[in-house]
C-alpha positions as CSV (number, residue, x, y, z in Angstrom):
1,M,-46.9,-42.4,4.8
2,T,-45.8,-45.9,5.7
3,Q,-42.2,-46.3,7.4
4,R,-40.7,-47.2,4.9
5,E,-42.3,-43.3,2.9
6,G,-41.2,-41.5,6.9
7,G,-37.1,-43.0,6.5
8,R,-37.3,-41.8,3.0
9,A,-38.4,-38.3,3.8
10,W,-36.4,-38.3,6.7
11,V,-33.8,-39.1,4.7
12,M,-33.9,-36.6,1.8
13,L,-34.9,-33.3,4.6
14,G,-31.9,-34.1,6.1
15,T,-29.5,-33.8,3.2
16,A,-31.1,-30.4,2.5
17,A,-29.8,-29.9,6.4
18,V,-25.7,-31.2,6.2
19,L,-25.6,-28.8,2.7
20,A,-27.3,-25.8,4.0
21,A,-25.0,-26.4,7.1
22,C,-21.9,-26.7,5.6
23,G,-22.7,-23.8,3.5
24,G,-24.2,-25.0,0.3
25,D,-26.7,-26.9,-1.5
26,R,-25.2,-30.2,-4.3
27,G,-28.1,-31.8,-4.8
28,T,-28.9,-35.2,-3.9
29,G,-28.1,-36.4,-7.2
30,D,-29.5,-36.0,-10.7
31,R,-32.3,-39.3,-11.1
32,T,-33.0,-39.1,-15.2
33,A,-29.8,-37.3,-16.2
34,A,-27.4,-40.6,-16.7
35,G,-29.4,-44.2,-18.0
36,A,-28.2,-47.0,-16.0
37,S,-26.5,-48.1,-18.9
38,D,-24.1,-45.2,-19.3
39,T,-20.7,-45.8,-19.2
40,A,-16.5,-43.9,-18.6
41,A,-14.7,-43.5,-21.3
42,A,-12.0,-46.2,-21.3
43,A,-9.7,-43.2,-21.8
44,G,-6.7,-43.3,-19.3
45,G,-7.3,-46.8,-18.4
46,T,-11.5,-45.9,-16.8
47,P,-13.1,-49.7,-17.1
48,K,-16.2,-49.6,-18.1
49,A,-19.2,-50.7,-16.0
50,T,-22.8,-51.5,-16.5
51,V,-25.8,-52.2,-14.1
52,A,-26.7,-56.7,-13.8
53,L,-28.7,-56.7,-11.8
54,S,-31.2,-55.0,-9.5
55,V,-32.2,-56.9,-5.5
56,D,-35.2,-54.8,-4.4
57,N,-38.2,-55.3,-1.9
58,L,-34.9,-54.1,1.0
59,E,-36.0,-51.2,3.3
60,A,-33.1,-47.9,3.5
61,P,-29.8,-50.1,3.0
62,E,-27.0,-48.2,3.7
63,A,-23.6,-50.2,3.6
64,A,-22.9,-53.6,1.5
65,R,-19.2,-55.9,2.3
66,F,-18.3,-58.7,0.8
67,D,-16.8,-61.7,2.5
68,P,-14.2,-63.6,-0.6
69,E,-14.7,-66.7,2.4
70,L,-18.2,-67.7,2.2
71,G,-18.9,-66.1,-1.0
72,V,-21.9,-63.6,0.5
73,Y,-22.7,-60.2,0.4
74,F,-24.2,-58.7,3.5
75,V,-26.2,-55.9,3.8
76,S,-27.3,-53.3,6.4
77,N,-31.2,-51.5,6.1
78,I,-31.7,-48.9,8.6
79,N,-35.5,-49.8,8.4
80,G,-36.4,-46.5,9.5
81,T,-34.5,-43.2,10.2
82,P,-31.0,-43.0,10.4
83,L,-30.8,-41.5,14.4
84,G,-34.1,-43.5,14.9
85,K,-33.3,-46.1,18.5
86,D,-36.0,-48.5,17.3
87,N,-34.3,-51.9,17.8
88,N,-36.1,-52.2,13.8
89,G,-32.7,-52.7,11.8
90,Y,-31.6,-55.5,10.1
91,I,-28.9,-57.2,8.3
92,S,-29.3,-58.7,4.9
93,R,-27.1,-62.0,3.6
94,L,-27.3,-62.2,-0.4
95,T,-25.6,-64.3,-2.6
96,R,-22.5,-64.3,-4.6
97,E,-25.1,-64.2,-7.4
98,G,-27.3,-61.3,-6.2
99,K,-29.5,-63.8,-4.7
100,V,-31.8,-62.9,-0.5
101,D,-29.9,-65.9,1.1
102,S,-31.0,-64.3,3.9
103,L,-33.2,-61.4,4.5
104,K,-32.9,-60.7,7.8
105,F,-30.2,-63.0,8.7
106,I,-29.4,-59.9,11.5
107,A,-33.1,-58.5,13.3
108,G,-32.6,-56.2,16.1
109,G,-35.2,-57.1,18.2
110,R,-34.6,-61.3,17.5
111,A,-32.7,-63.7,19.4
112,G,-31.8,-61.0,22.8
113,T,-30.0,-58.3,19.2
114,R,-29.9,-54.9,18.9
115,L,-29.7,-52.9,16.1
116,D,-30.9,-50.4,15.4
117,A,-29.9,-47.4,12.3
118,P,-26.4,-50.3,10.7
119,K,-24.3,-48.7,8.4
120,G,-21.3,-49.3,7.8
121,L,-19.8,-53.1,8.4
122,A,-16.4,-54.6,8.4
123,I,-15.1,-58.6,8.7
124,K,-12.5,-59.5,11.0
125,G,-11.9,-63.2,10.9
126,D,-14.9,-65.1,11.6
127,T,-16.6,-61.4,13.3
128,L,-18.9,-58.7,11.4
129,W,-18.6,-55.6,12.4
130,V,-21.7,-53.4,12.7
131,A,-21.7,-49.5,12.9
132,D,-24.6,-48.3,14.6
133,I,-25.1,-44.6,15.7
134,D,-23.4,-44.4,18.7
135,A,-22.4,-48.5,18.8
136,A,-20.5,-50.4,17.2
137,R,-21.7,-53.8,17.5
138,A,-20.2,-57.4,16.7
139,F,-21.7,-60.6,15.8
140,H,-21.2,-64.1,14.6
141,K,-20.4,-64.0,10.6
142,R,-21.7,-67.8,9.9
143,S,-24.6,-67.7,12.9
144,G,-25.0,-64.1,12.9
145,K,-25.5,-64.2,16.5
146,P,-24.4,-61.7,19.0
147,I,-20.6,-61.2,19.6
148,A,-20.4,-57.2,22.0
149,T,-21.1,-53.8,21.5
150,V,-18.8,-50.9,22.2
151,S,-20.9,-48.3,23.6
152,L,-19.5,-44.7,22.7
153,A,-22.7,-43.0,23.6
154,G,-22.1,-39.8,24.3
155,R,-18.4,-39.9,22.0
156,A,-19.9,-40.7,18.8
157,K,-22.9,-39.3,17.1
158,F,-23.0,-40.5,13.6
159,L,-20.4,-43.8,13.6
160,N,-21.0,-44.7,9.2
161,D,-18.3,-46.6,7.5
162,A,-16.2,-49.3,9.2
163,A,-12.6,-50.9,7.9
164,V,-10.5,-53.1,10.1
165,G,-7.3,-51.7,10.1
166,P,-3.3,-53.4,9.4
167,D,-3.3,-53.5,13.1
168,G,-6.4,-55.5,13.1
169,A,-8.7,-52.9,14.5
170,I,-12.0,-52.0,13.6
171,Y,-11.9,-48.8,12.6
172,M,-15.2,-46.3,12.4
173,T,-15.5,-43.1,10.9
174,D,-18.5,-40.5,12.6
175,T,-19.8,-38.2,9.8
176,G,-21.2,-36.0,13.0
177,L,-24.5,-35.4,12.1
178,A,-27.5,-35.2,15.0
179,D,-31.5,-34.8,14.3
180,D,-32.3,-31.0,14.4
181,G,-35.3,-31.3,15.8
182,K,-37.3,-30.1,12.8
183,G,-37.6,-33.8,11.5
184,G,-33.4,-33.3,9.6
185,M,-30.8,-33.9,10.4
186,S,-28.0,-31.0,11.2
187,H,-24.2,-31.0,10.6
188,P,-22.6,-29.9,15.1
189,G,-19.4,-32.4,14.9
190,P,-17.2,-33.3,16.5
191,D,-15.8,-34.7,12.5
192,R,-14.5,-38.5,13.4
193,V,-12.8,-41.7,13.4
194,F,-12.2,-43.8,16.0
195,R,-10.3,-46.8,16.5
196,I,-12.1,-50.0,18.6
197,E,-9.7,-53.0,20.1
198,G,-10.4,-54.5,22.2
199,R,-14.0,-53.9,23.4
200,K,-12.6,-50.2,24.0
201,A,-13.3,-47.5,21.8
202,S,-11.1,-44.5,21.7
203,V,-10.5,-40.8,19.1
204,A,-7.7,-41.7,16.8
205,L,-8.8,-39.1,14.4
206,E,-10.1,-35.6,14.2
207,L,-10.9,-33.5,10.8
208,G,-12.1,-29.9,10.0
209,K,-16.0,-29.5,9.9
210,E,-15.8,-29.5,6.2
211,S,-15.5,-33.0,6.0
212,G,-18.2,-35.1,7.5
213,P,-15.9,-38.5,6.7
214,N,-17.8,-41.1,6.0
215,G,-16.8,-43.6,3.3
216,I,-12.9,-45.5,4.8
217,T,-10.9,-47.8,3.0
218,W,-7.5,-49.3,3.9
219,D,-5.0,-49.0,1.1
220,S,-2.3,-51.6,1.4
221,A,0.2,-50.4,-1.1
222,G,0.0,-46.7,0.3
223,S,0.3,-48.1,4.1
224,S,-2.5,-45.5,4.5
225,F,-6.7,-45.7,4.8
226,I,-8.4,-43.5,2.4
227,I,-11.6,-41.5,3.4
228,V,-13.7,-39.7,2.0
229,S,-16.0,-36.5,3.3
230,F,-20.4,-36.9,2.5
231,A,-20.7,-32.6,4.2
232,G,-17.6,-31.8,2.2
233,T,-14.9,-31.8,-0.6
234,P,-11.8,-33.3,0.4
235,I,-11.1,-36.7,-0.1
236,Y,-8.0,-38.1,2.4
237,R,-4.7,-40.4,3.6
238,W,-3.8,-41.0,6.7
239,A,-2.1,-43.6,8.7
240,P,-2.8,-44.7,11.8
241,G,-0.4,-42.6,14.6
242,D,-1.1,-38.9,12.3
243,S,-1.8,-36.7,14.6
244,A,-3.7,-34.9,10.7
245,A,-4.8,-36.4,7.7
246,T,-3.6,-35.5,4.1
247,V,-5.6,-34.0,1.5
248,I,-5.3,-35.9,-1.3
249,A,-7.9,-35.5,-3.7
250,Q,-11.0,-33.2,-3.8
251,G,-14.2,-34.8,-5.1
252,P,-17.4,-34.2,-5.9
253,G,-19.5,-33.5,-2.4
254,M,-21.7,-36.1,-0.6
255,M,-18.9,-39.3,-0.7
256,D,-20.4,-42.5,0.6
257,G,-18.4,-45.5,-0.3
258,I,-14.8,-46.2,-1.4
259,E,-13.2,-49.3,-2.2
260,A,-9.7,-49.9,-2.7
261,L,-9.8,-51.7,-6.3
262,G,-6.3,-53.3,-5.5
263,D,-4.2,-51.4,-8.7
264,G,-3.6,-48.3,-6.7
265,R,-7.8,-46.9,-7.8
266,F,-10.4,-46.8,-6.4
267,V,-14.1,-46.8,-6.7
268,V,-15.9,-44.4,-4.6
269,S,-20.2,-43.7,-5.3
270,T,-21.4,-40.2,-4.5
271,W,-25.6,-38.3,-4.0
272,T,-24.2,-35.4,-5.6
273,D,-24.3,-37.0,-9.1
274,S,-25.6,-40.4,-8.3
275,S,-23.1,-41.6,-9.7
276,L,-19.0,-43.9,-9.0
277,F,-16.7,-42.4,-9.7
278,I,-13.0,-43.8,-10.3
279,L,-10.2,-41.6,-7.7
280,E,-6.2,-42.5,-9.1
281,G,-4.0,-40.4,-7.8
282,D,-5.2,-36.7,-7.7
283,R,-7.9,-37.6,-10.4
284,I,-11.3,-38.3,-10.9
285,T,-13.5,-39.7,-13.7
286,K,-16.5,-40.4,-13.4
287,L,-17.4,-44.5,-14.2
288,I,-21.5,-44.7,-13.9
289,G,-24.6,-42.7,-13.6
290,G,-28.4,-43.1,-13.2
291,L,-27.4,-44.7,-9.3
292,P,-29.7,-42.5,-7.0
293,A,-28.5,-42.0,-3.0
294,A,-25.6,-44.4,-3.8
295,A,-24.0,-45.3,-0.3
296,D,-21.5,-47.6,0.9
297,I,-20.2,-49.6,-1.7
298,A,-18.9,-53.2,-2.0
299,L,-16.6,-55.0,-4.4
300,D,-16.0,-58.5,-5.2
301,R,-12.7,-57.7,-7.3
302,E,-12.8,-61.6,-7.9
303,R,-15.0,-60.7,-10.3
304,G,-14.8,-57.1,-10.7
305,R,-18.8,-56.4,-9.7
306,I,-19.7,-53.8,-6.8
307,A,-22.7,-53.6,-5.6
308,V,-24.0,-50.5,-5.1
309,P,-26.6,-49.6,-2.3
310,L,-29.9,-47.3,-3.2
311,L,-30.7,-45.1,0.3
312,T,-33.7,-43.8,-0.9
313,E,-34.3,-46.8,-3.7
314,N,-34.5,-49.5,-1.3
315,R,-32.5,-51.0,-3.6
316,L,-29.3,-53.0,-4.0
317,D,-27.9,-52.5,-7.7
318,F,-25.0,-55.0,-9.1
319,V,-22.2,-53.0,-10.9
320,D,-20.0,-54.9,-14.0
321,I,-17.2,-53.5,-14.4
322,Q,-14.2,-54.7,-17.3
323,P,-10.7,-53.3,-18.6
């Protein structure tokens, strides 16, 4: 078995273990029932969506982030297992048109770079922040050179997504997953959101074990973060400084990435039925299916294009949306 195949098997086994720990099996997504051209109904303002192009030959791509200033996508590649401290993870850089500009723009084990199993990404100014198991790593987004590492060892278990807050701090979710010692993952918790500022990290929010917080994005209109669950079904709204989050909707579970469309709606990826859906208020509407293991998405709002890493397929699909 190749490293790529081994990583894929580990992820799928780990998913099953997490679901069992959370009291149910919601499945890992239907890979055949919904084709890539499936679209949501236009009623209620839900846009139509189609897969425009795909990028292959990635290695467990987990997250994407679009940078409108540079006009590029950054894509994190685990390249192994999600908890493997093997220093061979890497960040790819793609053009706005979806062409690979640099497959290993930032690579663990090269030029003094440490990168184990990179996941969520956030951009603040010229700095690209990366969630990497139990460390937050910062790189120069133009050169790829390492800037800093903030260790959360002993506090964080599974740093997953990242977002910039209104205060300029970086917020990272911790899904609370761990190696079960049997080739899969367990969900011991705690489930948290960390705040990183001035090279220091602190716990900003602790959630119940039914959540497994994953995707996080800032909602400027609502002056709060929206956080989706992987281990459970709640979708939360939370403002920095508040002691607790509020459940605003129930999703299908196994939700991974979330991006604000800019009009009060959000697009969310889910493994449950291999799809993207639109969140509007407390209502969800399927946008497109046929996206197995749809992970942490990126949005080019000006072009109406969503980059969707398909973690177990070693592929990234670009989905175009039209009103």
